[in-house]
C-alpha positions, 0 to 999 in steps of 0.5 A: 666497597666496589660493585657493578653499577646497576642503572634504574630505580635502585641507583641514586646516581646516573652518569653524564650523557655519553657514558650510558653504554660504558662499563660502570662500577659503583664505589662506596667509601669514606674517602672523598672522591673527585668527579670529572667536570665537563665544563673545565675538562678536569679528570675525575679520580682514577681507580684501578679495579679488576685490572682495569682503570676507571674514572669517577664521573659522579659523586654524591657526598653524604656529610652527616657528621659524627664520623658517619660521612661517606661518598657514593660514586659512579666510575666508568671504564676508560682506556688506560693506553692513552693516559699521560704518565702524570695521570697514571701516578694519580690512580688509587690502587684498592684504597677506596 
């Protein structure tokens, strides 16, 4: 499930400083997601949704067992023009 990100009391996830003015989506999935890491500069998972590319910034795993594990994430819209071809090959197309 993907939907617009709503900041405030109803959202359990907040994006890192600097992302608050960027367009964001919330992602709910049973597929593990990788978030970006500001310390190592590692890129988060990329998602193609509504003809735009989004980078996962924050992931909250719910590892409850019994087949009920799932993940809540926030992704921000990024400019895909500067993406390296290797990054483009890592984009998820509707698989989350």
